C-alpha positions as CSV (number, residue, x, y, z in Angstrom):
1,M,-32.3,52.0,-44.2
2,K,-35.6,50.9,-43.9
3,F,-35.1,46.9,-43.5
4,I,-32.1,47.7,-41.3
5,I,-34.0,47.9,-38.2
6,P,-36.7,45.1,-38.5
7,I,-33.1,43.0,-39.4
8,G,-31.7,44.2,-36.3
9,L,-34.9,43.7,-34.1
10,I,-35.3,39.8,-36.0
11,A,-31.0,38.9,-34.5
12,A,-31.8,40.4,-31.3
13,A,-35.3,38.5,-30.5
14,T,-33.0,35.2,-31.9
15,I,-30.3,35.8,-29.3
16,I,-33.2,36.0,-26.5
17,L,-35.0,32.6,-27.9
18,V,-31.3,30.8,-27.9
19,I,-30.6,32.5,-24.3
20,F,-34.1,31.0,-22.7
21,F,-34.7,27.9,-25.0
22,F,-31.5,26.7,-25.7
23,P,-29.3,26.3,-22.6
24,K,-25.9,26.6,-22.7
25,S,-23.7,23.4,-22.6
26,P,-22.2,22.5,-19.4
27,E,-19.2,23.3,-18.6
28,T,-16.2,21.1,-19.1
29,K,-15.6,19.6,-15.3
30,I,-11.8,18.5,-14.9
31,I,-12.0,15.2,-12.6
32,P,-9.3,15.1,-10.2
33,S,-7.4,12.2,-10.1
34,V,-6.9,9.5,-7.1
35,T,-4.1,11.9,-5.3
36,R,-5.8,15.1,-6.2
37,A,-9.5,13.5,-4.8
38,P,-12.1,16.2,-2.9
39,A,-12.1,16.2,0.6
40,K,-15.8,15.4,0.9
41,I,-16.4,12.1,-0.4
42,T,-18.0,9.1,-0.1
43,A,-17.4,5.0,0.4
44,E,-18.9,4.2,-3.4
45,S,-16.7,6.7,-5.0
46,Y,-14.0,4.7,-4.5
47,G,-15.7,1.1,-4.6
48,S,-16.4,-1.4,-1.9
49,I,-14.1,-4.0,0.0
50,S,-13.6,-7.0,-2.0
51,P,-12.4,-10.2,-0.7
52,I,-8.9,-11.4,-1.1
53,R,-8.8,-14.8,-4.1
54,S,-5.9,-17.0,-4.5
55,V,-3.4,-16.2,-7.4
56,D,-3.8,-18.2,-10.4
57,G,-1.5,-18.5,-13.4
58,L,2.2,-18.0,-11.8
59,D,4.7,-20.4,-12.8
60,P,5.4,-22.7,-10.0
61,A,9.4,-22.9,-11.2
62,K,9.6,-18.8,-11.3
63,V,7.9,-18.6,-7.9
64,A,10.0,-21.2,-6.2
65,L,13.5,-19.4,-7.9
66,G,12.0,-16.3,-6.8
67,E,11.5,-17.3,-3.4
68,Q,15.4,-18.5,-3.1
69,L,16.7,-15.2,-4.1
70,Y,14.5,-13.9,-1.8
71,N,16.1,-15.8,1.1
72,D,19.0,-15.3,-0.2
73,P,22.2,-12.8,0.9
74,I,23.7,-13.4,-1.9
75,L,22.0,-10.4,-3.6
76,S,23.8,-7.6,-1.1
77,D,27.1,-6.6,-1.1
78,N,28.5,-8.2,1.5
79,N,26.6,-11.6,1.6
80,T,24.3,-10.7,4.9
81,V,21.1,-9.0,3.8
82,S,18.8,-10.4,2.1
83,C,15.1,-9.6,1.1
84,A,13.8,-11.8,4.2
85,T,16.1,-9.7,6.9
86,C,13.6,-7.1,6.5
87,H,10.5,-8.8,4.9
88,I,10.0,-11.5,7.5
89,L,7.2,-13.8,6.6
90,D,6.7,-15.0,9.9
91,L,6.7,-11.1,11.1
92,G,3.8,-10.7,9.2
93,G,6.4,-10.1,6.1
94,T,8.0,-6.8,8.1
95,N,10.6,-6.6,10.7
96,Q,8.9,-5.5,13.4
97,L,10.9,-2.5,13.9
98,P,10.1,1.2,13.6
99,M,13.1,1.3,10.4
100,S,14.8,-0.7,8.3
101,V,18.2,-1.7,9.0
102,G,20.5,-3.4,6.1
103,I,24.4,-4.1,5.7
104,N,26.7,-2.9,7.9
105,G,23.8,-2.0,10.6
106,G,22.7,0.9,7.8
107,V,19.6,2.1,9.2
108,Q,16.9,3.2,6.7
109,K,14.6,6.0,8.3
110,I,11.5,4.7,7.3
111,N,9.3,1.6,8.2
112,V,9.3,-1.3,6.7
113,P,5.8,-2.4,4.8
114,T,4.4,-6.1,4.7
115,V,5.4,-7.7,1.8
116,F,2.4,-9.8,1.8
117,N,0.1,-8.7,-0.6
118,S,1.8,-6.2,-2.2
119,S,0.8,-7.0,-5.9
120,L,-2.4,-5.6,-4.7
121,N,-0.9,-2.1,-4.3
122,F,-0.9,0.0,-7.3
123,K,2.3,1.9,-6.9
124,Q,5.4,0.3,-4.6
125,F,7.4,2.3,-1.6
126,W,5.8,4.4,0.8
127,D,6.3,7.0,-1.6
128,G,4.9,5.2,-4.9
129,R,7.9,5.7,-6.6
130,A,7.9,2.2,-8.7
131,D,5.1,1.4,-10.8
132,T,5.6,-2.6,-10.4
133,L,7.2,-5.3,-8.1
134,E,9.9,-5.6,-10.9
135,E,10.5,-1.9,-10.8
136,Q,10.6,-2.0,-6.9
137,I,13.4,-4.5,-6.5
138,D,16.0,-2.4,-7.8
139,G,15.5,0.4,-5.1
140,P,16.7,-2.1,-1.7
141,I,19.2,-4.2,-4.0
142,T,21.4,-0.6,-4.5
143,N,20.2,1.3,-1.9
144,P,23.5,1.8,0.5
145,L,21.5,1.3,3.4
146,E,20.0,-1.5,2.4
147,M,21.5,-4.2,0.3
148,G,24.6,-1.8,-1.4
149,S,24.8,-4.3,-4.1
150,T,25.0,-3.1,-8.0
151,W,23.2,-4.9,-10.6
152,S,26.5,-5.8,-12.5
153,E,28.4,-7.3,-9.2
154,V,24.8,-9.7,-8.3
155,I,24.4,-10.8,-12.0
156,S,28.4,-12.1,-11.8
157,R,27.7,-13.6,-8.2
158,L,24.8,-15.5,-10.0
159,E,26.3,-16.7,-13.1
160,A,29.1,-17.7,-10.8
161,N,26.9,-19.9,-9.1
162,S,26.3,-23.5,-11.4
163,E,22.8,-23.9,-8.7
164,Y,21.5,-20.5,-10.3
165,V,22.7,-20.6,-13.6
166,K,20.9,-24.1,-14.4
167,L,17.9,-22.9,-12.7
168,F,17.7,-19.4,-14.7
169,A,17.9,-21.5,-17.9
170,D,15.2,-23.6,-16.7
171,S,12.9,-20.6,-16.2
172,Y,14.3,-17.9,-18.8
173,S,15.8,-18.5,-22.6
174,E,18.1,-15.1,-21.8
175,G,19.7,-16.8,-18.6
176,V,20.7,-14.3,-15.9
177,T,19.8,-10.7,-16.2
178,Q,18.7,-8.2,-14.1
179,T,15.2,-8.5,-16.5
180,T,15.2,-12.2,-15.1
181,I,16.3,-12.1,-11.5
182,S,13.5,-9.0,-10.9
183,H,10.7,-11.1,-12.4
184,A,11.4,-13.9,-10.4
185,L,11.4,-12.2,-7.3
186,A,8.3,-10.3,-8.4
187,E,6.5,-13.6,-9.5
188,F,7.3,-15.2,-6.0
189,E,6.0,-11.8,-4.2
190,R,2.6,-12.0,-6.4
191,S,2.0,-15.9,-4.7
192,L,2.4,-14.2,-0.9
193,T,-1.4,-13.2,-1.1
194,T,-3.7,-14.4,2.2
195,P,-7.1,-15.3,1.6
196,D,-9.2,-16.2,3.9
197,S,-9.7,-14.4,6.4
198,T,-12.8,-14.5,9.1
199,F,-14.1,-10.8,7.2
200,D,-13.2,-12.4,4.1
201,Q,-15.3,-15.2,5.0
202,Y,-17.8,-13.0,5.9
203,L,-18.1,-11.1,2.7
204,K,-18.1,-14.1,0.8
205,G,-21.6,-14.9,2.9
206,D,-20.6,-16.6,5.7
207,K,-22.5,-14.2,8.1
208,D,-21.3,-16.0,11.1
209,A,-17.4,-15.2,10.3
210,L,-17.5,-12.8,12.3
211,N,-18.7,-11.9,16.0
212,A,-21.0,-9.5,17.4
213,D,-18.3,-6.9,18.2
214,E,-16.6,-7.4,15.1
215,I,-19.7,-6.9,13.0
216,E,-20.1,-3.4,14.9
217,G,-16.4,-2.8,14.3
218,Y,-16.4,-3.2,10.7
219,K,-19.7,-0.8,10.6
220,L,-18.0,1.7,12.8
221,F,-15.2,1.5,10.5
222,T,-17.5,2.2,7.4
223,S,-19.4,4.8,9.3
224,L,-16.4,6.8,10.8
225,G,-14.9,7.3,6.8
226,C,-12.0,5.0,7.7
227,V,-13.2,3.1,4.5
228,R,-12.7,6.1,2.3
229,C,-9.3,5.3,2.1
230,H,-9.1,1.9,3.5
231,Q,-11.1,0.1,1.0
232,G,-10.5,-2.4,-2.5
233,T,-9.1,-5.9,-2.0
234,G,-6.2,-4.4,-0.5
235,M,-7.8,-2.4,2.2
236,G,-5.7,0.3,1.2
237,G,-2.6,0.6,-1.4
238,N,-4.8,2.2,-4.4
239,M,-4.2,6.1,-3.2
240,F,-2.1,8.8,-1.9
241,Q,-3.6,10.7,1.2
242,R,-2.3,13.3,3.5
243,M,-0.6,11.9,6.5
244,G,-2.2,14.7,8.9
245,A,-6.0,15.7,6.8
246,K,-7.7,17.1,10.1
247,N,-4.8,18.1,12.4
248,D,-1.3,18.5,11.4
249,Y,0.7,14.9,11.8
250,F,4.1,17.1,11.5
251,A,3.4,20.1,13.8
252,N,5.6,19.0,16.7
253,R,8.4,17.3,15.4
254,D,11.9,18.6,15.4
255,D,13.3,15.4,13.6
256,L,11.7,15.6,10.3
257,N,13.4,13.9,7.4
258,T,13.7,13.5,3.8
259,H,11.4,10.3,3.6
260,D,8.9,12.7,5.9
261,M,8.1,14.5,2.7
262,G,6.3,11.6,1.1
263,R,5.4,11.6,-2.6
264,F,6.8,15.2,-2.8
265,N,10.5,13.4,-3.2
266,V,8.8,11.7,-6.7
267,T,6.8,14.7,-8.2
268,A,8.5,18.0,-6.6
269,D,4.7,19.2,-6.2
270,E,3.7,21.2,-2.8
271,F,0.7,19.8,-2.8
272,D,2.5,16.1,-2.2
273,K,4.4,16.8,0.3
274,H,3.8,14.9,3.6
275,R,1.4,12.5,1.0
276,F,1.8,8.8,1.3
277,K,0.5,5.2,-0.2
278,V,-2.8,4.3,2.1
279,P,-0.7,1.1,3.6
280,S,-3.1,-2.0,3.5
281,L,-4.9,-2.8,6.7
282,R,-4.6,-7.0,5.8
283,N,-3.0,-8.6,8.7
284,V,-2.5,-5.3,10.2
285,A,-2.6,-6.8,13.6
286,L,0.7,-8.6,12.8
287,T,2.3,-5.7,11.3
288,A,3.5,-3.3,14.4
289,P,4.8,-0.8,14.3
290,Y,3.2,1.3,12.0
291,F,2.6,4.0,10.0
292,H,6.0,5.5,8.1
293,D,8.0,6.6,10.8
294,G,7.2,3.6,12.7
295,S,5.7,5.7,15.5
296,A,2.7,3.6,16.6
297,A,3.7,1.1,18.3
298,T,0.6,-1.2,19.4
299,L,-2.4,-1.3,16.7
300,L,-4.7,0.8,19.7
301,D,-2.1,3.4,19.4
302,A,-2.6,3.8,15.4
303,V,-6.1,3.7,15.7
304,Q,-6.0,6.9,18.0
305,V,-3.5,8.3,16.1
306,M,-5.5,8.0,12.6
307,A,-8.7,9.0,14.4
308,K,-7.0,12.5,15.8
309,Y,-4.9,13.1,12.5
310,Q,-6.7,11.7,9.9
311,L,-11.0,11.8,10.9
312,G,-10.2,15.2,13.8
313,R,-12.1,12.9,16.2
314,R,-11.3,11.8,19.9
315,L,-12.9,8.2,19.8
316,Q,-14.0,7.0,23.0
317,D,-12.9,3.9,24.5
318,R,-15.6,1.2,23.4
319,E,-14.9,2.8,19.7
320,Q,-11.2,1.7,19.6
321,E,-12.1,-1.7,21.4
322,L,-14.1,-2.3,18.4
323,L,-12.4,-1.2,15.5
324,V,-9.3,-2.9,16.8
325,G,-10.9,-6.0,17.1
326,F,-12.2,-5.5,13.4
327,L,-9.2,-5.2,12.6
328,R,-7.6,-8.0,13.6
329,S,-10.4,-9.7,11.8
330,L,-8.5,-9.2,8.7
331,T,-5.5,-11.4,9.5
332,G,-5.3,-13.9,6.7
333,E,-3.9,-17.5,5.4
334,Y,-0.8,-18.2,3.6
335,K,-0.3,-21.4,2.5
336,G,-3.6,-22.9,4.1
337,K,-2.8,-21.5,7.4
338,K,-3.7,-18.8,9.3
339,L,-0.7,-15.9,9.4
340,S,0.7,-15.4,13.3
341,L,3.5,-13.7,15.5
342,P,5.7,-15.8,17.7
343,N,4.1,-15.3,21.2
344,T,6.5,-13.4,22.4
345,K,5.9,-10.6,19.9
346,Q,1.9,-12.0,19.9
347,T,0.6,-10.2,22.4
348,S,2.4,-6.8,22.2
349,A,1.9,-6.3,18.7
350,Q,-2.3,-6.7,19.1
351,Q,-2.8,-4.8,22.3
């Protein structure tokens, strides 16, 4: 028994030494995914804005085939609606309407996102339900309010067309299939990047590309925190965010529909209610009306709504003017020509 006390004392002393001189290992931290990012973030935590580059490595024949399919109503059930019906390249890649309109006048109660630079998005659709451009194509083709078709019908019609049979045979050994149709369309959409905006020229080193007000607008865009969500090459399109981060955007709405639930429709997670893919700001001056519900008619309206509901503040008139001016500098070029709207729409869209 005389050895028990010393041994006990030694054990106790050892524990004390371990506690004081060997701090415990840090707890394992679970880093949240982009969809559960903490509220307090910095621009650096999501990366900076980078200029759009021209697309390399696309097969010209497949791009051309995809472009022909994109503009052909043969994909729709009654041969009246094509991809270009809603995603009009001469109108900023949108239809300039609050909602999409499909076959037989069917209305899909969600705003049409631009097809330009869609390849830069980390997911497709407002709710992110498609991971790739190829997967996205299934949506409009089979949606009864859009093209209202089926893949078997589409394939049958294309196989009955000798021109398409040859075009597919020239580019795909498999011929006409759902996979090859989707890939050709996606290849064309991947070609729809719009580099060389004046802002991109500024980012690439031409400090005279932007005027003083546009530079001031860019600084304001960054300091206000807009860049927290609108960053990366697409200046958006790479995360989900709640519509109404600071104030309840849906509080006074009595006409809520399924589309207003956003990402929740995909995950059934309460956390994802009213969360949407952050839209790209590229060519934003050309893509009115804005937001998933098409509720903001002009760029100025959109800036005011974002300030109130996402930033929780009211901007001064001068701040709004600077932000709108900067956002106009994000309009890029397609096939070497700067994008623009027809004169009848240019003025109202860019107010």
